[in-house]
N, C-alpha and C positions, 0 to 999 in steps of 0.2 A: 407368667403373663400370657403365654400362648394359650394355656388351658383356660384361663379366665376369659380371654377374648373369644375363644371358640364357644364357651358356654354362653357368653353374652349374645353372640350372633345367633346361636341356635335358639335362644329364648325369644329374640326379636323376630326371627323368621317364623317360629311357631305361633307367636301372638298375632302375626299378620296373616297367617295361613298361607305362606308362600311356597316353601319347598320341602317340608318334611312330611307331607302327606304323600302316599304312593300314587303314582300316575293312574288315572282311570283307564280301564281296559277299553279297547276299541269296540265298535258295534258288533263286529263279527265274533269277537271273543265273548261278548255279553250274550249273544244269541246261543253260542255253543254251551256256555255255562248254564244258561237258563233252560236250554233244551226246547225252546219254543221260538218260532219265527212269527212276529206280529206284523200283519199285512193289512193295509187299508184297501178295500175293494168296493166297487159300486154295488148298489142294491136296486137301482131303478133304471138301468141302462142296458137292456138286453140287446144283443147276445153276450155282452161283456160281463154283465152281472145283474142278477135279479133273484127274486125269491120264488122258488118252485112250488108246486102244489103241496109238497110235503113240508113247506115252510122252511126249507133249507136253501142256502145260497147256491146258485149255480151259474155257469157261464164261462166264457173264455178266460176272463181274469181270475176267476176262482180256480180253474184248472191250472193256470200258469203259476199261481201262488202255491198250489199243492206240489206242482212239479219242482219249484225251487226249494220248498221245505224238504222234499224227498232227497234232492241233490245235496242239501246241507245236513241231512241225517237228523232232522229235528221235527217236532210236532208243529202244526200250523194253528195259529189263532187269527181269526178274521175280524176286522173292524169295519162295519159299513160306513161309508162316507158319501158326500156329494161333491159336486165340482168346486164348491167354494171352500170347503174345509179340509180337503184331502191333503193339500200341501202344508197347511198349518199343523195338521196331525203329525206329519213327518218332522217338520222343523222343531216342534216342541217335544219330540221324543215319545209321543204316544204310540207310534208304530215304527217298525224298522224299515219298511219299504212301502211304497205306494204302487199298487198294480190296479189302476183304475182308468183305463182308456186314456192314458196321460200322453198328450202331445208335447212337443218340445218347442220352446220359443226363447228369445233372448231374456225376457223378464224372468221366466222360470229358471233359466240356467244361471241367473245371478244368485239364486237362493238355494237351489238343489242341484244334484248331479243326475245324469241320465245314463241308463244302460244302453246297450245296443238294442235296436228295435226287435220286438217279438211278434208283431202282427201288423198287417196293412190297415190303412184307414185314410179316407179323404173326406174333406169338408165341402159342402155345397149348399146352395139354396135349392130346395125342392118344391114342387107344386103340382097341380093337376096337369095331366098330359096336354089338355087343350089350352092351357094358359099361354098367351103369346109373349113369352119372355125368352130372349136368347142372349142377353148380356146384362151386366149389372145395372146399367142405366135404365133398363126396362122395369126395374123394381120400384122406381119412383112412384110415390103415392100408394104403394101396396103395404099391407100389414104383414109382418114376418115375426114368427115366434122363434125364440132362441133361449137357451139356458144361460142364466146370468153367470158371468165370470168364466165361462167355458172358452176353449180356444176358438170355437166357431163364433162366439160372441165377439171376440177381439178381431177375428178375420173379417167378419161382416161389417163391424163398426168402422173398420179402416177404409172400406171401399164403397159402402152404401151411399146413395144420393141423400142429400140433406132432408128431402121430403119423404123418404121411406120411413114407415112407422115401425120401429123395432120394439116389440113387446117382449120383455125379459121375464123369465119365470125361474123359480128357485130350484127346480129339479126337472129332470128329463121327462118324467111322466106328465107333468103339467105342460111342458112344452109341446109334447105330442098330442095331449088332449085338446089343447087350444087349436091345433090344426084340424084334428078329426071332427071337432064340434063346429067348425066354421067360424070360430072366434077370430082367426087370422086367415089370410089367403095363401101364405107361403110358410115354409119352415126351413130354418137353417140348422143343419145337423150333420152327422156323419153318415157315410154311405151305408154302413151295416144297420143303422137304425131304421132305414126305409123298409128293410125286410120285416122288421118287427111291426111296423105300421101296417104293412100289407097283410100280415097275419090277423091283425085286429080288425081291419076294415078293408077287405079286398076291393070294395067298390070305390075306394078313394085312394088308390095306390099312387103315391107321389113319384115323380120322375125328376131327374136332374134338370135344372134350369140354368144355373150358373155355378160352375165349379170354382170354389174359393181357394183351396189349398190341399196339396197332398200332405198328410200328417200321420206317418206311422206312429204306433204307440210304443211307449218305453216304460221300463221300471224306474220309478223315482227313488233315489238314494240320497240321504243327507250329505251335506258338504263335509269334506275332510274325513271321509271314511273309505280310503282307497282299498283296503283289504276286502271290505264287503262288496264294493263295486266290482273289483276284479273277480270275486267269487260268483257274483250274479252273472257277469258276462261270460265266464267260463262255463257256468251251468247252462246258460241259454245257447251257447255255441255247441255244447254237447247235445242238447235237446234238438237243435236244428240238425245236427249230424245224424242222430239216431232216429229222426223222423217224428219225434214227439210234438214239436211245434207245428209241423205240417198236419198231424192228426188232429190237433186242437183246432187249427184253422178250418179244416174240412168239416169237423163236427159242428162248430159254432158259426162260422162265416159262410159255410157251404161253398168254399172255394179253396184251392191250394195256396200256399204261400207264394208270393211273386218271386221269381228267380233272383231279382236284384235286391231283395230285402236284406 
């Protein structure tokens, strides 16, 4: 009877696909077995990520991805993303990590986990030096470009006056181009993007008008992957201790890491 009952239960469990299949390996084990770390990186957001004259990706996030792959002892495979698809690429398993100037907020923390920060970043509304704007109320009636779905989009939308005209673009290049071409009067973006704008058009260097938020950047990790998250954090801590993160910051951001990062 016992044998028959065991066989019957085993048959039922197998037909339902419940317990007799081996447990799936966690993401860190998958990466080790594959020998490749798949990372989502920006392609249009210098100095974090862009395409160089040799048509190869370059930037702070690309160097950070390579640093982590080296620490894990695996090869690196890069996937270019934009601000709207980078998190879906992670949650659907297309990539193992997101290293794409990713800021942290409550909405994102509900769907992914975050490493310790690896670089500084702040968000602000920028504009011409002679624009008479010194608080968020003064952007009323002004046109502002911002990248759709980005953390600066959310930060700006939360505080902008109702009659501010927020023009949203699908990628950072379009957001920057709208400002440089005079299509908008102001631009909401990150601090390091202003250096990139200054290189493209020194005559139209934007300056901070209204600071929106301090938002360091983090590595995005899928939920329920504690082993991978711990490995990323330990690798970043080691890179901070040995000076690797600081060298990346000085190379791409032209400034050392803040002491309190």
